[in-house]
Structure formats: C-alpha cells, structure tokens
C-alpha positions, 0 to 999 in steps of 0.5 A, a space after each residue: 236675232 240678227 242686227 241689221 246695220 242701216 248705214 251705208 257701207 258707202 258713207 262708212 268708206 267716206 267717213 273713214 276717208 275723211 278721218 284718214 284726209 284729217 290725219 294726214 292733213 294734221 301729220 302734213 301741218 306738224 312736218 311743215 312747222 317742224 320744217 318751218 322751226 327746223 328752218 328759222 333755228 337754221 337761219 337764226 343760226 346762221 346770223 349767230 355764225 355770220 355776226 361770229 365771223 364778223 367779230 373774229 373777221 375785226 378782231 383779225 383786221 385789228 389784229 393786223 394793224 396791229 401788227 403793221 403799226 408794232 413794224 412801224 414802230 421798230 423800223 423807227 425805233 432803228 432809224 432812232 438807235 442808227 441816228 443816235 449811233 451816228 450822232 454819238 460817233 459824230 460828237 465823239 470826233 466832231 463837237 456839234 458845237 464845233 461843226 455849227 461855229 464851221 458852218 455859221 463863221 464861214 457865212 458872209 456877212 449878208 446869208 443866213 442859215 435857216 434850218 440845218 439836217 444830219 444824217 448817215 448814210 451807209 453805202 457798201 464799200 468793195 476792195 480787192 486785198 491780193 491773196 497769198 501765193 498758193 501751191 500751185 503757184 497762182 495768186 487769187 485776189 479776195 474781194 471783200 466788202 465793207 459797210 461805211 456809213 457817210 456822214 451827211 450834211 443838208 443845209 439851208 439858209 438865205 442870201 442876199 445874192 448868189 454871189 453871197 452863195 458862191 462864197 459860201 460854198 467855197 469858204 465851206 468846202 475850203 473847210 478842214 470838216 466837209 468835203 463834196 460841198 455843192 449846191 442844190 437849189 437856189 431860187 428866188 425868194 421874197 420876204 416884205 418886199 425884199 429878194 433873197 436867194 433862198 439855198 439847199 447845200 449838200 456836203 460830207 463830215 470828212 472822215 477820220 477827223 481828228 481836230 485839235 485844240 488849235 483847230 478848233 479854235 480857228 473855227 470857232 474864230 473864223 470871223 476874225 481868220 481863214 481857215 
C-alpha cells in the first residue's frame, strides 16, 4: 500500500526555510556576541596598556626630574668645592681675620659694614713665550694659556655722606691687601628718619701676598696708624 503525504510541499519547504533562518540567526547572534566580547576584551586590554603606559611615563618623568636634581646637586657641589679651595688658599695667604681687620679698620667713624662676600673667579691668561731658534733659522713664539683664580670681594655698608664712601675707597686702595677697588652703587637710605648712604664696593685681593708679622700688626692696628 502506498503512503500518501497530505502535507503540501510548499509547507515543508517553508518550514525548512524557517529552520535555516533560525539557525542562521542563531549563528549571527553567536558571531556578533563573539565580536562584542572580543571588542570588550580589546578595550579592557587597551585601557590596561594605557594605564601601564601612564605609569611608565610617570616613572620616566620622575627619573628625568631626579637626574636633573642630581646634576644640579653635582653643579652645586663643584661650586662649593671650588669655594672651599679658594677659601683655603685665602686662609693660607691672608687669614680672614686680617682681611676683616683691613676692611673694618679703614672704615670712617660714621660708616659701618652690613655685608661681605668673597668668591673666586677663574680667568684665562694667554702668554707668548719665545721659542728656540730652529734649524731653518726661524723663531716661532709659543702661545701658552693658564688659568688664574682671582679673589673677588663685594662690600656693602652704610655711611653718612658720599665723602665718607670716597674716603673709604681711597683707604682700601692704599692698603697692602686690595687692588681694583671701585664703587658699584651708592644710594640714599632712610633709617628711622635719618638719611644714610648705602654703598656697594668691589675689590680684588692682591696676588702672591706675603704678609709679615709687622704687616699683620699694622693692619690690625690701622685705627692707630696708617698702612
């Protein structure tokens, strides 16, 4: 006996088509979900990388700042060492007490010191030394460069008049310790209604000073006799 299928063929095809559409839709949802999950993972990793990059950048900036601070400390240390060496040389040739006595004992009676700075400054000296005669009977000078450290002194004080300042400059110029004494600034300064002259001088310590005991005594007793 033959089986007779009463279900229309169109219905069967439609059902299979619907089933295929459902399968495709399901696969589409799965694929889109995978893409969304992958995108989310990428975004999370990107944020993590950006966070790590920010940390690394901060560490690099901190390291640069520390290097800059270290370089500044090294520069300051060199300046301090140079100042210490200059001060040691100054103490060996001219004791500070003697230099201070020279600066204070030459002051006019109506003047006073308010600040004193001592520093060393290097300068290059170029000299030409004659050379020995060569085989071709020519002589060529040899140029030599040497570094000389000048001891610079900055003096600030108060005086009653410009005449007192001028007398002080003249006294320091005639001293056996200093040279190149010059006025940098002189201006009126009021203290409790009394007018003074606030002055600033520059001077240089003479090189290769060899002080005797008599010189030291005369400097320290300048108030009694003239240098």
